[in-house]
C-alpha positions in Angstrom: -27.4 23.6 -30.5 -24.7 24.8 -27.6 -21.7 22.0 -27.7 -20.3 23.2 -24.4 -22.0 23.0 -20.9 -20.5 24.6 -17.8 -22.3 24.5 -14.4 -21.1 24.5 -11.1 -22.9 25.1 -7.5 -20.8 26.6 -4.1 -21.5 29.0 -1.5 -21.8 32.4 -2.4 -19.3 33.5 -5.3 -17.2 30.6 -4.4 -17.4 26.9 -6.5 -17.7 23.9 -4.8 -18.1 21.8 -7.4 -17.5 22.1 -11.2 -18.8 20.3 -14.4 -17.9 20.7 -17.8 -19.2 18.9 -20.7 -18.0 19.4 -24.3 -18.3 18.3 -27.9 -21.1 15.7 -28.7 -21.6 14.4 -25.6 -23.4 17.9 -24.7 -25.5 17.3 -27.7 -27.0 14.0 -25.6 -26.8 16.2 -22.3 -29.1 18.5 -24.1 -31.5 16.1 -25.3 -32.1 14.9 -22.0 -31.8 17.8 -19.1 -35.0 18.9 -19.7 -36.9 15.4 -19.4 -34.6 14.8 -16.2 -36.0 17.6 -15.0 -39.5 17.1 -15.9 -39.6 14.3 -14.4 -38.3 14.8 -10.9 -35.5 13.1 -10.6 -32.9 15.2 -8.9 -36.2 15.7 -6.3 -36.8 12.1 -6.1 -33.1 10.7 -5.7 -33.2 13.3 -2.3 -36.9 12.1 -1.3 -35.8 8.5 -1.5 -38.4 7.6 -4.2 -37.2 4.0 -4.9 -39.7 3.7 -8.0 -37.1 5.8 -9.9 -35.7 2.9 -12.0 -38.6 1.0 -12.5 -41.0 -1.7 -10.9 -38.4 -4.6 -11.1 -35.8 -2.6 -9.2 -38.2 -1.3 -6.1 -37.3 -3.3 -3.6 -33.8 -3.2 -3.7 -34.1 0.6 -4.3 -36.4 1.2 -1.2 -33.6 -0.3 1.5 -30.5 1.3 -0.4 -31.5 5.5 -0.4 -30.6 6.4 2.5 -26.7 7.5 1.0 -28.6 11.2 0.6 -28.7 12.4 3.8 -25.2 10.5 5.1 -23.6 14.1 5.3 -26.1 14.7 8.4 -27.0 11.2 9.7 -23.6 10.2 10.1 -22.4 13.0 12.6 -24.2 10.9 15.3 -20.9 8.7 15.7 -18.4 11.7 15.6 -18.3 12.2 19.2 -17.4 8.3 19.6 -15.1 8.6 16.8 -13.4 11.2 18.3 -13.3 9.7 21.9 -11.4 6.5 20.6 -9.3 8.7 18.2 -8.2 10.5 21.7 -7.6 7.2 23.0 -5.7 5.3 20.8 -3.3 8.0 20.3 -2.7 8.1 24.0 -1.8 4.4 23.4 0.7 4.8 21.2 -1.6 3.7 18.5 -1.2 5.2 15.5 -0.8 2.3 13.2 -3.8 2.0 10.9 -4.5 -1.0 9.4 -7.9 -1.7 7.2 -8.8 -5.0 6.7 -12.0 -4.6 3.8 -13.0 -5.2 0.2 -14.6 -2.8 -1.9 -16.4 -0.1 -0.8 -15.4 -0.9 2.5 -11.5 0.3 1.8 -11.8 2.2 -1.3 -13.3 5.2 0.3 -10.8 5.2 3.2 -8.1 5.1 1.1 -8.9 7.8 -1.2 -9.5 9.6 1.9 -6.3 9.0 3.4 -3.8 9.6 0.0 -5.7 13.2 -0.5 -5.4 14.4 3.5 -1.8 12.6 3.4 -2.5 10.4 6.2 -0.7 7.1 6.5 -3.5 3.8 6.1 -2.6 0.5 5.4 -4.8 -1.0 3.1 -5.2 -4.5 3.5 -8.1 -5.7 0.4 -5.9 -8.9 -1.1 -5.8 -12.3 -0.2 -1.8 -12.7 -2.1 0.2 -14.3 0.6 3.1 -11.9 0.6 0.6 -8.8 0.7 -0.8 -9.8 4.0 2.5 -11.3 5.5 3.6 -7.5 4.8 0.6 -6.0 6.6 1.5 -8.5 9.4 5.2 -7.5 9.7 4.6 -4.0 10.8 4.8 -2.5 14.5 2.0 -4.5 15.9 2.1 -2.9 19.4 1.5 0.4 17.7 -1.5 -1.0 15.6 -4.9 -0.6 15.1 -7.2 -2.8 12.7 -10.4 -1.5 11.4 -11.9 -4.8 10.4 -14.9 -3.4 7.9 -17.5 -5.8 6.6 -21.3 -4.6 5.4 -22.3 -8.1 5.2 -19.9 -9.7 8.0 -19.2 -13.0 6.1 -16.7 -11.5 3.6 -14.3 -14.6 3.3 -11.4 -11.8 2.5 -11.7 -9.8 5.3 -12.7 -12.6 7.7 -9.1 -14.5 7.1 -7.3 -11.3 7.4 -8.9 -10.7 10.8 -8.1 -14.6 11.4 -4.3 -13.5 10.9 -4.2 -10.5 13.0 -6.0 -11.9 15.9 -3.2 -15.3 16.2 -0.5 -12.4 15.2 -1.5 -10.2 18.1 -1.4 -13.4 20.3 2.0 -14.4 18.9 3.2 -11.1 19.8 2.1 -11.1 23.5 -0.5 -8.7 22.6 -4.2 -8.9 23.6 -6.3 -8.8 20.0 -9.4 -6.9 21.6 -7.5 -3.8 22.3 -6.1 -3.5 18.8 -9.7 -4.6 17.3 -12.0 -1.7 15.6 -15.0 -3.2 13.8 -17.4 -1.3 11.2 -20.1 -3.3 10.2 -24.0 -3.3 9.7 -25.9 -4.3 12.6 -27.1 -7.6 13.3 -24.3 -9.1 10.9 -22.0 -12.2 11.6 -19.3 -10.1 12.7 -21.2 -7.6 14.9 -22.1 -11.0 16.6 -18.5 -11.9 16.7 -17.4 -8.3 18.1 -19.8 -8.4 20.7 -18.6 -12.0 21.8 -14.9 -11.2 21.5 -15.4 -7.9 23.5 -13.5 -6.2 20.4 -12.1 -2.7 21.1 -14.7 -0.7 19.4 -17.8 -0.8 17.0 -19.3 1.1 14.7 -22.7 0.5 13.0 -23.3 1.5 9.6 -26.8 2.5 8.1 -28.0 -0.7 6.6 -29.8 1.1 4.1 -27.3 1.9 2.4 -24.8 -0.2 -0.3 -21.4 -1.0 -0.1 -20.4 1.4 -3.0 -22.6 4.2 -1.7 -21.6 4.2 1.7 -18.1 6.6 2.1 -20.0 9.1 3.7 -20.7 6.3 6.7 -19.0 4.3 9.4 -17.2 2.5 6.2 -15.5 5.7 5.3 -14.8 7.5 7.8 -13.6 5.3 10.9 -10.6 4.6 9.6 -9.8 7.6 7.7 -10.5 9.4 11.3 -8.3 6.7 13.0 -5.4 7.6 11.1 -6.0 11.3 11.3 -8.1 13.0 8.8 -10.8 15.3 10.2 -13.5 13.8 8.9 -16.3 16.5 9.7 -14.6 18.4 6.7 -16.1 15.3 4.5 -19.3 15.6 5.7 -19.7 19.9 5.5 -18.1 19.8 2.0 -21.2 17.5 1.0 -23.6 19.4 3.0 -22.6 22.6 0.9 -23.7 20.9 -2.2 -26.4 18.3 -1.6 -29.0 21.0 -1.5 -27.9 22.3 -5.0 -27.7 18.5 -5.8 -31.5 17.7 -5.1 -32.9 20.6 -7.6 -35.0 19.7 -10.6 -32.8 22.7 -12.7 -31.2 22.2 -16.0 -28.0 23.5 -14.1 -27.9 20.8 -11.8 -24.3 19.5 -12.1 -25.3 16.0 -10.7 -28.0 15.7 -13.9 -25.4 17.0 -16.3 -22.9 14.7 -14.9 -25.5 11.5 -14.8 -26.8 12.5 -18.6 -23.4 12.9 -19.9 -22.6 9.4 -18.2 -25.3 7.9 -19.8 -24.4 8.6 -23.8 -25.3 5.4 -25.6 -22.9 6.4 -28.1 -19.9 6.3 -25.3 -20.7 4.3 -22.9 -16.8 4.3 -21.5 -15.7 7.1 -19.5 -11.7 6.9 -19.8 -10.7 8.5 -16.4 -7.4 10.7 -16.0 -5.9 13.3 -13.1 -4.9 16.2 -14.8 -4.5 19.1 -12.1 -6.8 17.6 -9.4 -5.5 17.3 -5.9 -7.5 14.4 -5.1 -5.7 11.3 -4.9 -7.0 8.0 -6.5 -10.6 9.4 -7.0 -10.9 7.4 -10.1 -10.5 3.8 -8.5 -13.4 4.7 -6.1 -15.5 6.4 -8.7 -14.6 3.2 -11.3 -16.4 0.2 -8.5 -19.4 3.2 -8.0 -19.9 3.3 -11.7 -19.3 -0.2 -12.6 -20.9 -2.2 -10.0 -23.9 -0.1 -10.2 -24.6 0.1 -13.9 -23.2 -3.0 -15.0 -26.0 -5.6 -15.9 -28.5 -6.3 -18.1 -26.0 -6.5 -20.5 -26.0 -2.8 -20.1 -23.2 -0.5 -18.4 -21.0 2.2 -18.1 -17.2 0.9 -18.2 -14.6 2.9 -16.5 -11.2 3.4 -17.0 -8.5 4.3 -14.6 -6.2 5.8 -16.9 -3.2 8.4 -17.1 -3.2 11.9 -18.8 -3.1 11.5 -22.6 -4.2 7.9 -22.5 -4.6 6.5 -25.9 -7.9 5.5 -25.4 -9.2 8.5 -24.0 -9.6 9.8 -27.7 -11.5 7.0 -29.0 -14.9 8.1 -31.1 -16.9 5.8 -28.5 -15.2 7.0 -25.5 -15.9 9.9 -23.1 -12.4 11.7 -22.0 -13.3 12.3 -18.3 -10.9 14.7 -16.7 -10.8 15.2 -13.1 -9.3 18.4 -12.9 -8.7 21.8 -10.4 -11.5 24.6 -9.8 -9.2 27.3 -11.0 -8.6 24.8 -14.4 -10.3 26.6 -17.2 -10.9 23.8 -19.8 -11.8 23.0 -23.8 -12.4 19.6 -25.0 -14.7 17.2 -26.3 -14.9 15.4 -23.1 -16.0 16.0 -19.3 -14.3 18.0 -16.7 -15.2 17.7 -13.2 -13.7 19.6 -10.1 -14.5 20.4 -6.6 -14.1 19.3 -2.9 -14.0 15.7 -2.1 -16.8 15.3 0.2 -18.7 16.9 -2.4 -17.1 15.1 -5.4 -18.4 11.9 -3.5 -21.9 13.2 -3.0 -21.6 14.5 -6.8 -21.0 11.0 -8.9 -23.6 9.3 -6.5 -26.3 11.1 -7.6 -24.8 11.5 -11.2 -24.6 7.4 -11.0 -28.3 7.4 -10.0 -29.3 9.5 -13.0 -27.2 7.5 -15.5 -28.8 4.3 -14.1 -32.5 5.6 -14.8 -31.5 7.1 -18.2 -30.1 3.7 -18.9 -32.7 1.9 -17.1 -31.0 -0.3 -14.9 -31.1 -0.9 -11.2 -28.3 0.8 -9.6 -28.6 -0.9 -6.0 -27.7 -4.6 -6.8 -24.9 -6.4 -7.8 -26.1 -10.0 -9.4 -22.8 -11.2 -10.8 -20.5 -10.5 -7.9 -22.8 -13.2 -5.8 -21.7 -15.6 -9.0 -18.0 -15.2 -8.5 -18.1 -15.1 -4.7 -20.6 -18.5 -4.8 -18.2 -20.1 -7.6 -14.6 -19.1 -5.3 -16.1 -20.9 -2.3 -17.5 -24.2 -4.2 -13.8 -24.4 -4.9 -12.8 -23.3 -1.6 -15.0 -26.4 -0.4 -13.1 -28.9 -3.1 -9.9 -27.5 -3.3 -9.2 -29.2 -6.8 -6.0 -29.6 -8.5 -5.7 -26.9 -11.3 -6.6 -28.2 -14.5 -3.6 -29.3 -17.1 -2.3 -26.1 -18.8 -2.4 -26.0 -22.7 0.7 -25.4 -22.8 3.6 -24.4 -20.5 6.3 -21.5 -22.1 9.9 -21.3 -20.0 7.5 -21.8 -16.8 4.5 -19.8 -17.4 1.7 -21.7 -17.3 -0.7 -21.1 -20.1 -4.7 -21.9 -20.2 -7.6 -20.8 -22.3 -11.3 -21.0 -21.5 -14.6 -19.5 -22.8 -14.5 -19.0 -26.3 -10.8 -18.4 -27.0 -9.0 -21.2 -28.4 -5.2 -21.6 -28.3 -4.7 -24.7 -31.1 -1.6 -24.9 -32.7 0.1 -21.8 -30.2 2.9 -22.6 -28.1 4.3 -19.7 -26.5 3.0 -16.7 -24.6 3.4 -14.0 -27.2 1.0 -16.2 -29.9 -1.7 -16.3 -26.8 -1.4 -12.9 -26.4 -2.0 -12.3 -30.2 -4.9 -15.0 -30.5 -6.4 -13.0 -27.4 -6.3 -9.4 -29.0 -7.5 -11.2 -32.6 -10.7 -11.9 -31.0 -11.6 -8.5 -29.8 -14.4 -6.6 -31.4 -14.5 -3.2 -32.7 -16.2 -2.1 -29.8 -14.9 -4.2 -27.4 -12.6 -3.6 -24.3 -9.4 -5.7 -22.8 -9.4 -6.3 -19.0 -6.3 -7.3 -17.4 -6.9 -9.2 -14.2 -3.7 -9.4 -11.9 -4.0 -11.4 -8.7 -0.2 -10.6 -7.5 0.7 -8.3 -5.0 0.0 -5.1 -5.9 2.6 -2.9 -3.5 5.3 -5.1 -4.7 4.3 -5.5 -8.5 3.2 -1.8 -9.0 4.7 -1.5 -12.1 2.9 -4.2 -13.9 0.0 -1.9 -14.0 1.8 0.4 -16.8 1.1 -2.4 -19.0 -2.3 -0.9 -19.6 -1.2 1.9 -21.7 0.9 -0.2 -23.8 -1.9 -2.5 -24.4 -4.4 0.6 -25.5 -1.8 2.0 -27.9 -1.4 -1.8 -29.3 -5.2 -2.2 -30.1 -6.7 0.8 -30.1 -9.6 0.1 -27.3 -10.5 0.5 -23.9 -8.3 -1.3 -21.9 -8.8 -1.7 -17.6 -6.3 -2.8 -15.4 -7.7 -4.7 -12.0 -5.7 -6.5 -9.1 -7.4 -9.3 -7.7 -9.5 -10.1 -5.6 -10.2 -6.5 -5.2 -11.3 -5.5 -9.3 -14.2 -8.6 -8.3 -16.1 -5.9 -6.3 -15.8 -3.2 -8.6 -15.6 -3.9 -12.3 -16.0 -7.7 -11.8 -20.1 -7.5 -12.0 -19.7 -5.0 -15.2 -17.1 -8.1 -16.9 -20.0 -10.4 -16.6 -23.2 -8.6 -16.4 -22.6 -5.3 -18.8 -22.2 -5.9 -22.5 -20.6 -9.0 -23.5 -17.7 -7.5 -25.3 -14.8 -7.8 -23.0 -11.7 -10.1 -23.5 -10.1 -11.0 -20.4 -6.3 -11.4 -19.7 -5.9 -13.4 -16.1 -2.5 -13.1 -13.9 -1.9 -14.9 -11.5 1.3 -16.2 -9.2 2.1 -19.4 -7.7 5.5 -18.8 -6.5 4.9 -16.8 -3.5 5.6 -18.6 0.0 2.2 -19.7 1.0 0.5 -18.3 4.5 -1.8 -20.1 6.8 -5.3 -18.8 7.5 -5.9 -19.8 11.5 -8.8 -22.1 12.3 -9.6 -22.6 8.2 -9.0 -25.6 6.2 -7.4 -23.5 3.6 -4.8 -20.9 3.1 -4.3 -17.4 1.4 -2.6 -18.8 -1.6 -5.5 -21.3 -1.9 -8.2 -18.5 -1.2 -6.8 -16.5 -4.1 -6.4 -19.2 -6.2 -10.1 -20.0 -5.8 -10.8 -16.5 -6.4 -9.3 -15.8 -9.5 -10.1 -20.0 -11.0 -14.1 -18.8 -9.8 -13.8 -15.8 -11.7 -12.7 -17.2 -14.7 -15.1 -20.1 -14.5 -17.7 -17.9 -14.4 -16.7 -15.6 -17.3 -16.6 -19.1 -19.4 -20.2 -19.6 -18.6 -21.0 -16.3 -19.7 -18.6 -17.7 -23.5 -16.1 -14.7 -22.5 -12.4 -15.4 -24.0 -10.4 -15.6 -20.8 -6.5 -16.1 -21.4 -4.6 -17.4 -18.4 -1.3 -17.2 -17.5 0.1 -18.5 -14.2 3.8 -17.4 -13.2 5.9 -19.8 -11.5 8.5 -17.6 -10.5 8.5 -14.1 -9.6 11.6 -13.2 -12.3 8.4 -13.8 -15.0 6.4 -11.1 -13.9 8.7 -8.6 -15.4 9.0 -10.7 -18.7 4.8 -10.7 -19.2 5.5 -6.9 -18.4 7.7 -6.6 -21.2 5.4 -8.9 -23.8 2.3 -6.8 -22.9 4.3 -3.5 -23.8 4.9 -4.3 -27.2 
């Protein structure tokens, strides 16, 4: 049986999407491709067959499959979007700020970065990051408030802050705010009442993480200057091929490779691809879609030559150029941006069928949100730390014990000691991801030390991504939470809590839900900005 599979689709002799699979994972692909073809999985997805993922998943699947046609249906908003873009440009409103979380922010961030267009992505509740977004030239700013549910607490808080800032600057907020949401949502009603500059409705039968080719992905990207019709054309060029029940279908090949039970972790690296930050978008799609019922695929956003890419139960997953020739034990994917968005959506749906789970719900994301809301209602005082090491407050929850330990270094060793051979480490940093970007370097250092997969996520954005897999997937993770109470706080207009209290409630709520699952959590709260570098040094080892 072949140990190398290479398939591609395109127009004529020009490839638009290429998928290569080599090594042991190719055997699993070969063993399952025939069944996927016989069962008509690819054509069934394209035809919106909501029975593909089992009876329990039918109700949710029935209202979540319109993503398969967004490359055509989304074109109806392009004339309105072109007109708005022209008007804003003529008025000098060229600074675009996106207030959104998860599927509302990750796609536009990738699109704009890949096209080299400026976009301020505000998917944070840390006071400094919000304050920095507010500090730009407000007269030239248009704010895209993006929320599928219309009730996302982070997005609503950010909107309130911008409304107040516009008013304080003597500007009319409604002239600077554009809304993207589902029809009939609370945000839709608020935008109508406030007479905001424009409102774009997304298809309610598309889930957030599958919405990149809808108004959620297109509106902020177009306002930032991206020719978004190109994305739709790129997806349309390959959509027909992804719907074919053929063993050469790249979506079936990639989906089968993702679902290999012997390798439940994908370690992503960008090696030659010009798609900037694509793995961050794929991370949410995969983790939130598959991480439930004690199963799931763990996506790890890593660097080239990552120490955990070569582990036995990991698939080395590389994003490469269409011009590259690859020959290694793993998966290499190349192609246009719009085509890859659709490819990974199909592949994730295929993998979910093989795993026997529904790709369209996210029950544990909701549990963390509820825990955070409860803490915001009560605003309790923080629990006493187990100990304080030179200003760093250390706490443990779940199955982690710190008995007899009184230093951060020893606590980190204790966390390492409860990591199983089939487990992973998740670092969750509720800090300003722009100001302290170098902290993410610890991912590689920890992976080299523990010889296990390591994920790094910025809070609260990861709650809308890998947060689902942390609680709903296989219970093999160990968790390091890093928070900070050193930044100057920032009020949220007409709310009984501040941004500082909001981000603390999100961190505490997440830790509490992990503890309810008896998962080990080490919590480091930094009381001075200088401690960020100290913790970074300790983690790098």
